[in-house]
LUMLUMPA-341186 format. One record per residue: z, y negated, x negated of N, C-alpha, C in turn. Coordinates in steps of 0.2 Angstrom, whole numbers, padded with zeros to 4 digits. Layout:
<atoms>
n_c3 n_c2 n_c1 ca_c3 ca_c2 ca_c1 c_c3 c_c2 c_c1
Z Y X Z Y X Z Y X
...
</atoms>
This chain:
<atoms>
n_c3 n_c2 n_c1 ca_c3 ca_c2 ca_c1 c_c3 c_c2 c_c1
-0474 -0386 -0434 -0472 -0385 -0427 -0466 -0379 -0426
-0468 -0374 -0432 -0462 -0370 -0432 -0457 -0372 -0436
-0457 -0379 -0442 -0452 -0381 -0443 -0447 -0384 -0438
-0451 -0386 -0433 -0445 -0389 -0426 -0443 -0385 -0424
-0446 -0379 -0422 -0442 -0374 -0418 -0436 -0372 -0422
-0437 -0370 -0430 -0433 -0368 -0434 -0426 -0373 -0433
-0427 -0378 -0434 -0423 -0384 -0434 -0418 -0385 -0426
-0422 -0383 -0421 -0418 -0384 -0417 -0414 -0377 -0416
-0416 -0372 -0416 -0412 -0365 -0418 -0406 -0366 -0423
-0408 -0368 -0428 -0400 -0370 -0434 -0396 -0375 -0430
-0398 -0379 -0427 -0393 -0385 -0424 -0393 -0381 -0418
-0392 -0376 -0415 -0390 -0374 -0409 -0384 -0368 -0413
-0388 -0365 -0417 -0383 -0360 -0420 -0376 -0362 -0423
-0377 -0370 -0425 -0370 -0370 -0428 -0365 -0376 -0422
-0369 -0376 -0417 -0364 -0380 -0412 -0359 -0375 -0409
-0353 -0376 -0407 -0346 -0375 -0404 -0349 -0371 -0397
-0351 -0377 -0394 -0351 -0377 -0387 -0359 -0378 -0387
-0362 -0375 -0382 -0370 -0375 -0380 -0372 -0383 -0378
-0377 -0386 -0381 -0377 -0393 -0380 -0380 -0395 -0371
-0378 -0391 -0365 -0380 -0390 -0359 -0377 -0395 -0355
-0380 -0398 -0351 -0377 -0403 -0346 -0378 -0401 -0340
-0372 -0399 -0338 -0373 -0397 -0330 -0374 -0403 -0325
-0370 -0408 -0327 -0371 -0414 -0323 -0377 -0417 -0321
-0382 -0414 -0326 -0388 -0416 -0326 -0393 -0411 -0320
-0390 -0406 -0324 -0392 -0401 -0318 -0390 -0401 -0310
-0384 -0402 -0310 -0381 -0404 -0303 -0386 -0410 -0299
-0388 -0415 -0304 -0391 -0420 -0300 -0398 -0418 -0299
-0402 -0414 -0303 -0408 -0412 -0300 -0408 -0406 -0294
-0402 -0402 -0295 -0402 -0399 -0288 -0402 -0402 -0283
-0397 -0408 -0282 -0397 -0413 -0277 -0403 -0416 -0277
-0407 -0420 -0281 -0413 -0422 -0279 -0419 -0416 -0277
-0417 -0411 -0278 -0423 -0405 -0276 -0422 -0403 -0268
-0414 -0406 -0265 -0413 -0403 -0262 -0416 -0408 -0255
-0413 -0415 -0258 -0416 -0421 -0254 -0424 -0421 -0254
-0428 -0419 -0258 -0434 -0419 -0258 -0437 -0413 -0253
-0434 -0407 -0253 -0434 -0401 -0247 -0433 -0403 -0243
-0427 -0407 -0239 -0426 -0410 -0233 -0431 -0414 -0231
-0433 -0418 -0235 -0440 -0423 -0233 -0445 -0419 -0231
-0445 -0415 -0234 -0453 -0409 -0233 -0453 -0404 -0227
-0446 -0404 -0228 -0446 -0398 -0222 -0447 -0399 -0216
-0449 -0397 -0211 -0449 -0397 -0204 -0451 -0390 -0200
-0448 -0391 -0194 -0449 -0384 -0192 -0443 -0380 -0189
-0445 -0374 -0188 -0437 -0370 -0187 -0433 -0367 -0191
-0434 -0370 -0197 -0426 -0367 -0202 -0424 -0373 -0204
-0416 -0370 -0205 -0410 -0375 -0206 -0410 -0374 -0215
-0407 -0378 -0216 -0404 -0380 -0223 -0397 -0380 -0223
-0393 -0379 -0219 -0385 -0382 -0218 -0382 -0377 -0225
-0384 -0373 -0223 -0382 -0366 -0229 -0383 -0367 -0237
-0388 -0370 -0238 -0392 -0371 -0244 -0389 -0378 -0244
-0388 -0383 -0240 -0384 -0389 -0242 -0379 -0388 -0244
-0374 -0384 -0241 -0366 -0382 -0242 -0365 -0378 -0250
-0371 -0374 -0251 -0370 -0370 -0257 -0372 -0375 -0264
-0378 -0381 -0261 -0378 -0386 -0268 -0372 -0391 -0266
-0367 -0392 -0261 -0363 -0395 -0262 -0356 -0392 -0265
-0354 -0386 -0265 -0351 -0380 -0268 -0353 -0380 -0276
-0357 -0380 -0279 -0362 -0379 -0285 -0360 -0386 -0288
-0360 -0392 -0285 -0360 -0398 -0288 -0351 -0400 -0290
-0348 -0397 -0285 -0342 -0398 -0287 -0340 -0392 -0292
-0340 -0386 -0291 -0339 -0381 -0298 -0342 -0385 -0305
-0347 -0386 -0304 -0351 -0391 -0311 -0348 -0396 -0315
-0344 -0401 -0308 -0341 -0405 -0311 -0335 -0404 -0314
-0332 -0398 -0312 -0323 -0396 -0315 -0327 -0392 -0321
-0331 -0387 -0321 -0334 -0385 -0327 -0336 -0390 -0333
-0339 -0395 -0332 -0340 -0399 -0337 -0333 -0404 -0339
-0327 -0404 -0336 -0321 -0406 -0337 -0318 -0402 -0341
-0318 -0394 -0341 -0316 -0390 -0343 -0319 -0390 -0351
-0327 -0390 -0351 -0330 -0391 -0357 -0328 -0397 -0359
-0326 -0401 -0357 -0324 -0408 -0362 -0317 -0406 -0366
-0312 -0404 -0360 -0306 -0403 -0364 -0305 -0397 -0370
-0312 -0393 -0370 -0310 -0386 -0373 -0315 -0390 -0381
-0317 -0396 -0380 -0322 -0396 -0385 -0319 -0397 -0392
-0313 -0397 -0392 -0310 -0400 -0400 -0304 -0392 -0400
-0304 -0388 -0396 -0300 -0381 -0397 -0303 -0377 -0403
-0299 -0374 -0405 -0302 -0368 -0411 -0301 -0361 -0408
-0302 -0360 -0401 -0301 -0354 -0398 -0308 -0352 -0397
-0309 -0346 -0401 -0317 -0345 -0399 -0317 -0341 -0394
-0312 -0337 -0391 -0314 -0333 -0384 -0314 -0339 -0379
-0311 -0344 -0379 -0312 -0349 -0375 -0320 -0352 -0375
-0323 -0354 -0381 -0327 -0356 -0380 -0334 -0352 -0380
-0333 -0345 -0383 -0338 -0340 -0380 -0337 -0340 -0373
-0333 -0340 -0368 -0333 -0339 -0361 -0338 -0344 -0358
-0334 -0351 -0361 -0339 -0357 -0359 -0347 -0356 -0358
-0348 -0354 -0366 -0356 -0353 -0367 -0358 -0347 -0363
-0356 -0343 -0363 -0357 -0337 -0358 -0359 -0339 -0352
-0355 -0342 -0349 -0355 -0345 -0341 -0361 -0350 -0340
-0362 -0354 -0348 -0368 -0358 -0347 -0373 -0354 -0345
-0375 -0348 -0351 -0380 -0344 -0351 -0381 -0341 -0342
-0375 -0338 -0342 -0378 -0334 -0337 -0378 -0338 -0328
-0375 -0344 -0328 -0378 -0348 -0323 -0384 -0349 -0324
-0388 -0353 -0329 -0395 -0352 -0330 -0397 -0346 -0326
-0396 -0340 -0328 -0401 -0332 -0326 -0399 -0332 -0320
-0394 -0335 -0317 -0393 -0333 -0308 -0400 -0337 -0305
-0401 -0342 -0307 -0409 -0345 -0304 -0416 -0342 -0306
-0414 -0337 -0311 -0421 -0332 -0313 -0421 -0325 -0307
-0426 -0325 -0305 -0427 -0319 -0299 -0427 -0312 -0305
-0425 -0308 -0303 -0425 -0300 -0304 -0432 -0298 -0303
-0435 -0301 -0298 -0442 -0298 -0296 -0447 -0303 -0296
-0453 -0301 -0297 -0458 -0306 -0298 -0460 -0307 -0290
-0462 -0314 -0289 -0466 -0316 -0282 -0474 -0315 -0283
-0477 -0312 -0277 -0484 -0310 -0278 -0487 -0318 -0277
-0492 -0318 -0284 -0496 -0323 -0286 -0494 -0327 -0292
-0485 -0326 -0294 -0481 -0329 -0299 -0478 -0324 -0303
-0483 -0320 -0306 -0479 -0315 -0311 -0476 -0317 -0318
-0476 -0324 -0319 -0474 -0325 -0325 -0468 -0330 -0323
-0468 -0334 -0318 -0465 -0338 -0316 -0459 -0336 -0313
-0452 -0335 -0313 -0447 -0332 -0308 -0440 -0337 -0307
-0442 -0343 -0309 -0436 -0349 -0308 -0439 -0352 -0302
-0431 -0352 -0298 -0430 -0352 -0292 -0429 -0361 -0291
-0429 -0363 -0294 -0426 -0369 -0294 -0433 -0376 -0298
-0434 -0374 -0304 -0438 -0377 -0308 -0443 -0372 -0308
-0449 -0374 -0305 -0457 -0369 -0309 -0462 -0374 -0304
-0468 -0372 -0307 -0476 -0375 -0305 -0475 -0373 -0298
-0480 -0377 -0293 -0483 -0375 -0288 -0488 -0369 -0289
-0488 -0366 -0283 -0494 -0360 -0283 -0501 -0364 -0284
-0500 -0370 -0278 -0507 -0373 -0277 -0508 -0379 -0283
-0503 -0379 -0287 -0503 -0385 -0292 -0501 -0383 -0298
-0503 -0380 -0303 -0499 -0378 -0306 -0498 -0383 -0313
-0502 -0389 -0310 -0500 -0395 -0314 -0491 -0399 -0315
-0491 -0398 -0306 -0485 -0402 -0305 -0480 -0398 -0303
-0475 -0399 -0304 -0469 -0397 -0303 -0465 -0396 -0294
-0462 -0392 -0292 -0459 -0393 -0285 -0452 -0392 -0283
-0450 -0394 -0279 -0443 -0394 -0277 -0441 -0389 -0273
-0439 -0383 -0276 -0438 -0376 -0274 -0446 -0374 -0272
-0447 -0370 -0277 -0457 -0369 -0278 -0457 -0364 -0273
-0452 -0360 -0273 -0454 -0353 -0267 -0454 -0356 -0261
-0449 -0361 -0259 -0451 -0364 -0252 -0456 -0367 -0252
-0457 -0370 -0254 -0462 -0377 -0254 -0469 -0374 -0254
-0470 -0368 -0260 -0477 -0364 -0257 -0477 -0361 -0251
-0471 -0357 -0248 -0472 -0354 -0242 -0474 -0359 -0237
-0471 -0367 -0237 -0473 -0371 -0233 -0481 -0373 -0234
-0483 -0372 -0238 -0487 -0374 -0240 -0496 -0374 -0235
-0495 -0366 -0234 -0502 -0365 -0230 -0497 -0362 -0222
-0491 -0365 -0221 -0487 -0363 -0214 -0492 -0364 -0206
-0496 -0370 -0208 -0501 -0372 -0201 -0506 -0367 -0200
-0508 -0363 -0206 -0513 -0358 -0204 -0510 -0352 -0204
-0505 -0350 -0206 -0501 -0342 -0207 -0497 -0342 -0200
-0492 -0349 -0200 -0488 -0349 -0195 -0482 -0343 -0198
-0481 -0343 -0205 -0477 -0335 -0205 -0469 -0341 -0209
-0466 -0343 -0203 -0458 -0344 -0205 -0454 -0339 -0207
-0456 -0333 -0205 -0450 -0327 -0208 -0451 -0328 -0217
-0458 -0329 -0218 -0457 -0330 -0227 -0454 -0336 -0229
-0455 -0341 -0226 -0451 -0349 -0226 -0441 -0346 -0227
-0441 -0344 -0221 -0435 -0342 -0221 -0431 -0338 -0228
-0437 -0333 -0228 -0434 -0329 -0235 -0433 -0332 -0242
-0436 -0337 -0243 -0438 -0341 -0249 -0431 -0346 -0248
-0428 -0347 -0241 -0423 -0352 -0241 -0415 -0348 -0242
-0415 -0342 -0242 -0412 -0337 -0241 -0411 -0336 -0248
-0418 -0333 -0253 -0417 -0332 -0258 -0414 -0339 -0263
-0415 -0344 -0263 -0414 -0350 -0265 -0404 -0352 -0264
-0404 -0351 -0257 -0396 -0351 -0254 -0392 -0345 -0259
-0395 -0339 -0260 -0392 -0334 -0263 -0390 -0336 -0272
-0396 -0338 -0274 -0397 -0340 -0281 -0392 -0347 -0283
-0391 -0352 -0279 -0387 -0356 -0280 -0379 -0355 -0278
-0378 -0351 -0274 -0370 -0349 -0275 -0369 -0345 -0280
-0372 -0340 -0281 -0371 -0335 -0288 -0370 -0341 -0293
-0374 -0345 -0295 -0374 -0348 -0301 -0368 -0354 -0300
-0366 -0355 -0293 -0360 -0360 -0293 -0353 -0354 -0295
-0353 -0350 -0292 -0347 -0344 -0293 -0346 -0343 -0301
-0354 -0341 -0304 -0351 -0340 -0313 -0348 -0347 -0315
-0349 -0353 -0312 -0344 -0359 -0316 -0337 -0358 -0315
-0334 -0355 -0310 -0327 -0355 -0308 -0323 -0353 -0314
-0316 -0356 -0316 -0313 -0356 -0320 -0311 -0347 -0321
-0311 -0344 -0328 -0309 -0337 -0327 -0302 -0337 -0330
-0301 -0342 -0335 -0295 -0339 -0338 -0289 -0343 -0334
-0288 -0344 -0327 -0282 -0345 -0323 -0278 -0340 -0323
</atoms>
């Protein structure tokens, strides 16, 4: 197993541009949003989240185009900037603070559910808040989780905007 890990690290160290496909990320984000919209009911709107996912998708497409254009460049600074943008985009989805009951997992988009650790969920903070909504009627928590998701998607999308204009 350690040989496989070492091989992956060596290959990643030798690539000029990180093998990170934002088109796949964009599609996963849109699929998770669609699943959440089908699951959500009640007095919470996802209009702002839909808008931010749309903006993220547009920025991801533009970023992938810039990345393809830069694949043959020898400009180390440009390659470094693209790689840094991809790493920071991923970091934007990690919460700086832990969620109660989820001290290990902090990812806003991809994480196991609190009530089903074997299954993943679409926007796990929101779906976990919705899990007990009939018992608790705590719509404030659901709205807080939607707000967190909106902020993370917005910041991730901003990171992908071209810096070198």
